[in-house]
N, C-alpha and C positions, 0 to 999 in steps of 0.2 A: 065671323071670319073669313075669305073668300081663298081661294084654291092657293091663289098665290102669296098669302100671308106668311109669317113664319109660323111652321108647327111645331116646334121647338126655339124660345129664346132666352137666352142667358144674357142678364141685364146688370150691368155692375155687381158680379158675383166674383165675392170672395172665399177661400176655404186653404185650411190648413189640417193636418194630421195634425200636429201638435205645432211650438212656437219655433222649432227648428226646422220644418219640413211644410213652406207653404206650397199649395199649389196654384192655387190661382188668385190674381188680385185685382179685382174689378174689372174682370174680364166680361166682355160681352160679343155675342157671337149673334145667327141665325141660322136653323137649320130648316128649308123650306120645302113643302110635301113633293114626295116625289123624287128629292134630291139622293143623289150616291156619293157618298164623300168617304174619303180617307182620312184618319186621323193619325196624325205622326208627332213625335216628338221621342225624344232620348227615353233610353231604358230610366224607369223610376222617374221621371218626369211626372207622371198621373194620369195616363190616359186611360188605366184603367179606373181608376178614383172618379174620372169624369164620365165614364159609363154611368156607376153606379150615383153619381149625382144624375143624370136623366131619368134613371128608372126611378129615383125616390128614395134609395135605399142609404144615399149619404143626403144631408138638405145644407145649402149654402148658409156661414156665418153672417153674411151680407149681403145685400143684393136679391134679386130675383129670378126664379127659373120657373117659365111660363109653357104650358104644355095645352094644344088646343083640346077641348073637354073630349073625352071620350077615346083620347088615343092610347090603343094598345102597345105595350113595348115588349119583347122578349130579346135577352142577351144568349147567345152561343159563345159559352166559356170557353177559357185558353184549356185548362185542365178538369177533370170530374175528380172532385173532394176526396178524402180517401174515405171517410164517412160514408160515402154515396157507392164503394167500389162492391160494397155487399149487397147493392139491391140488384132486383131482379131486371129485366128489360119494363116488363110492365110498370115495375113499381118507379122506377127511374122516368118514365113518359107521365104516368099518375100525379106525382109531384109539382110538377111546371102548373100546375092547375089548381086555383082555389077552390073550385067545386069538384066534386065525381063528375067523371064525364061516362054516361053508361055505353057508350061505343067505341069505348077507347083502344080496344084490340083491333079494329077495321082501320080505326084511323093511325095506330103504330103501322101495320100493314102497310099502308099509303105511303107515308113518310118514309117510312125504310126503302121506298122504289125510290122516290125522290132524291135521295143521298147514296144510290145505289149500294146498299147493304141490304140485299136479298136472301132471303136463305135457300137451302135446298129445300126440295118439296120431301127429303128423307128425314128433316129436323124441323120443318115448319111450324108443327102442332106443339114443339116445345120449344122453340125460338125463346118466346117472349117469358120465360121462366128462367130464361140463362141469366147467369149471374153477372154483371157489367164486368167485375176485375178480372173476367177470363177473358176478355178481347183484348186483341191488339191495341198498339196505340194509335193506328192509323182507324181503326173500327171505332175505336173510343171518341176521336177525333168527327167522325160521321156521326155517332150517337146524340153529340153535344151540338150538333148544328141540327140533326133532327128535332133534339128538346125545344129549339127554340122556333123552327119553321112548323111545328105542328101545332103551336098556338096562334097562327096566321094571323102575326102582329103588322100594325100600323108602321111600327120602325121596328127595324129589324138592327140590332147591336151584334155585329162579328168582332171577338178578339182573338185575334191570330187561328183564322178557320183554317188554314190550309198546313197548319203545323203537321206534321206525322201524315199528312194523306200523299198519298203515290200519286202519279201523273194521270191517272185515270178520274180518279178521286178528285184532283185539283180541276181538270176539265169539265166534269160533272158538274161542279160545285159554278163554277164560271159560265158555265150555259144556263144553269138556272137564275143566277144573279142579275144576267144581262136580260132576261125574260118577266123578272121578278117589277110588279109596277109600283112596289111600294116604297118607303122613304129605307135605304140603307147606311149605314155609319160602318165602316171597318178599319182594323187596327191591324196591318200587315207589314212586314219586311220584303215580300214578294212582290217587285215590279212589274212584271209581267201580267200576273195576277190583278194588280190593283188598276194597270193599264189598259185593261181588256173592256172594263164595265165602269168604275169612277171617273167623274168628270169636275171634281173639286177636292180641296185639301182644308180641312182644319189643324193647323199646326200649332201646338202646345208648345210657348216659348220657354225655356225655363230660364232666361235671362229677365224677364221684365213679367212674368206669368199670368201673359196673355194669352188669348186664343186668335190666332190670326187666319184671315180667311184667303182662300187664292184659288182662282179657275186655272183648269188645266190637269195633266193626268201629274203622274209621282215624279216623272223625268222631269218635266217641264218646272214643276215645284222646285225639284232638288237645285237645278239650274241658276233657279231665281234670289234662292235663301244664298247659295253658293256664291253668286257676283253681288249681292247685298253683302256681305260679310267681305268681301276684299274690297269692296268701296270703301267700309268703313275702315279697314285696315288701312288703305293707302292715305285717307281722309287724315286719322290717327299719325302717320309715319309723317307726313306733310307738315300736322300742326307740331310734334316733337321736333322735327329740326329747326322750323321756326322759331321754336322756344329755347333751344340749345344756343340758337346764333343769338337771339337776343340777351341770354343769360351771359355768354363771352364779353357783349357790349357793355352789358350793366357792371362787369366787374372791373373792364376796363375805365368807364366814365367815375366810378364810386371812386375809385384810385385816384384819379385826375382832382377833385374837390371842386367846390364852388360852384357854377352853374351847372357844370357836368353830372353833379352828384344831384341834384333836384330832376334833369334829363333820367339816370337812373331808378330815381322812385319811381316816375311818372310809368318807366317802361314795367317795372315791376309789379302795378299796377294791370298792365296790357296784357301781360304773361298769366297772370292769375286768371283774367279773362278767358285765354286762349284755352290755358287747363279745364275750366268750367265748359268748354264746348267740345271738350274732347270725348269722343263716341265711346259708350261703353257696349264694346263689341259682344254679341251673343256669344255664349258658349257652346252653341249645338253643333261647333265646327270640331268639338273635340271630339277625339277618338283613343282607341287602347293605344300604347306605346307598342312598336312592334318587339317579338318576344320571342324566345326558342324554346321547346321542350326538350332536356337534355336526357338521353337515357344514361341510366345506371351503367358503369363501368363491369367490361369481363362479361358482354355478352356472348353466349355462343353462336355460331354460326347459324343453325337451326332453331327457330325460337319454339313454332307450335305446330305439331302433325295433326291430321285430321283424317282419320280413315271412312266418317258418317255422321250423318247431322241428321235431324229429323225436321221435316217440313209439315204442313198443314193442308191437306188437299180434300176438297170434298167435305170440309170440316171432320174430318179424320186424318190424325197421326200418322206418318210415315217415313221408316226410316230409308234412308240414302246412301248407299256406300260412294266412296269417294277417296282420292288420294293427294292429297294438298298438304304441302309444306311449306310453311312459311318459313323465310330466311330472313336474318339483318338486314334492315333498311328497305326492307319489301312491304307495300302498300296493297291490302288486297279490299276490293270494295264489296258486299254484299249487296244484292238487289234482289227486287221482289213485289210482288203487291201486297197491299194491305192486308193482313190476316195470314199470309203463310208462314210465320214464326220466325221473322227477323229478329225483333228484340228478344224474344224466347231464346234465340241462339247465343247471342251475343251474352246474354245473362249467363246463362250456363259457360260460355266461354271465360267469362269473367270470373265467373265462380271457383273454375276448375272442375267442373263435376259435369261436362257435356261429354254424352256417349261418344265414344270413339276418340276423344279428345287427348292430346299428351301436349303439356306444357313441360319446355327443359327446365330441369329444377333450377332454383336460383330466379327464374327471371321474375321481374315484380311489374303486377299488371297494373295500368290506370286505364278507370274504367268510367266514361260520361255518359252518365244515364241518362235518358231523355225527361223523366220524371224527377229528377236530382234526390231521390229515396234514398242514395247512400251518404247524402249530406246530412247530418246533425242540424234539424231544423231547431233546436232548443238553444244550442251555442250560437253564441255573437258570430260575427266573421272575423273579428282579431281571434277567437279561441282556434275557429276552424283551421284558418293557416298556419297558426302556431303548430297547431298538431301534425300539418304535414312536413314540418321543418326538418330536417337531421339533425342541424345545429340549430339549436333556439335561441336567434338571434333577432329580436323585436324588431330593430332598424332595419335590418334586412328583409324582413317581413314585410313593413310597411313601404318599403322602398317597391317590394315587387308590387303589392297590393295597389299603391297608388298606379303603376301602370295599367293598371286594369278598372282606375277610376274608382277605385276602392278609398276612400279617404274621409276624415273628419267623423262625423256622426255615423256613418255608414257601418265604420268599424266596430262600432258598441252595439249596434242592429244584430239582432238575431237574424238567423240565414232564414226562419219562416215568417219573417216581416218583410223580407224584402221583395222586388218583383221578381217575374220570373226571369228578364234578363238579368237583372242584378246577379240573380244564382246562378247563371250561366258565365257569368264572367268568376264569380266564387270558384265554380268547377274550374274553369282554366287557369287561376292562377294557383289552385292548388293543384293540379297537373305537371305545373309547370314546377313547384316545390317539389312532388313528390321523386320526379325523373324514373317513369316506368321505362321498363323495358319493350314490353307490349301494351300498346295503346288502343284500346277499343273505344268506338265513339257511336252513338246511336244517336242522330240525330243533331250533330252541336251546333247547326244555326238558329234552331226554334229559339224564339222570343230575341233574339239577338237584335241589337240594333244595325241596320245595313251599313253603318260607315265601318263598324268593328269586321263584319264579315271578309273582308279581303286581307286583313293583318291575321286574321283567327286561320285561313286559307294558305297563307305564306307559311305560316309556323309549322302548319301539317305536311306544306308540299317540303320543307329541308328536315322534316324530323327524320332521324337516323336509327331508331329503332323497327320493330316491325309492328305494323298498323293493319287495323280493320275497321273497314267504314260503312255504317249506312246512313245515306241520307239522301232524299228525294230532289234534292236544289240542283240542278245541271250546273247551272252558272258557280256554283261553288264546287263542285268535283271536276270542274274544267281547269279550276287554277292549282288541283294539288296532282302530283303524280301518284298515279294509279299504275302498279304492273300485272296485277289481276283479277278478275273480276268474277265472282260467282254468284251465278242464276239461280235462285234457289226456285223460280218456275220450269226453269227448262234442266235441272238436276246437273248441269256441270257447266263447267269453269270456261269462262269466254275467250 
């Protein structure tokens, strides 16, 4: 094959997890050598599954997937599996290779520089013995990326690589990908990040289970898809209007009898043909319904007092004195670079055991964890949401769930089997049902479909309880009322 031929070719590929979860149906598309593409689609559409098919981890039920000979592929996963959190840094990198790599330590040091995760001289000698679970979410995101890059693959598959990365981390990754000469396919909802280096889109259409190919950046494709949906809706509205007018005529002619009845019969056949021409408008324009998170009653004026907090500076914990009072209705944003201790602080605040923390008695805390580890992965979606309700009313539970696009077979699915985006929607539905007086949110846009983010921002903006937010997505934060900012890197409130 020449350099212009397809590096990855899907030909009439069909795949389903089971009879109720089709992913692809006779889908065909081509990825050319050196292409930098975005993979788009709804939460749960099968984007991560498509990556698994490219790597060969999953095989098609019908059709062919062809790769050019000796093509190496590496995946930067969304999250580090729980069973890998106990590995050391060295073991974490060793496992990505099929054979033993004798110069692994210098290679790890080199790749850590690429992802801007360089240990200080003080701990450099022991850094590779550090356990993966001891790193922050942002640092783990860098390690995931590094574990793919260290393989120097012909095809780099990135699954939500900017999740948990701070601004500096995203800039560093963007610069690297701009210079990367090989093939890259990215799943992400970060428009600015995608527009900076991708030049085409693979769109997983959940309506017909095809993979559509578009030229242009993320915003261009969104406009093209939206225009197509509106055109389909207008065409169907015109057909519906003509159909109703003809039905009215049929009723009139049929009542007249004689030859008029024959005309009515002919018109019925024309209506049937018109109904067949009606376009099945794609479902990708669906988004979650607008919602509110109502705090519980009798919230006192002062919700949280904080006289000190802990940060990590030069890999050492440091206690910082402060005088923070978060009142009812106030929204506090916590900012700082990866590894400074934002998630650790939120975790301790949510658990009510942070040093220097005093949560007013009777305040119910709602906590959105970035890794969803406070959800029971063995329970079904239905069980999880029912457990969150004060009054166990199934009809009301299902109505709320449907607003978050959780219905049908999804309700019977175990939380652990959902996509990361669907877990996020379960977490928000759960918060709505719990009615917390203090809302603590750690990177709530991670994995969430771009269509849902403005709806979530509106709900948080209108939230009347006390809120503490960590997010590295400026466009999202701009839509939310923020009353105070605590910068952990400067040890003071802005």
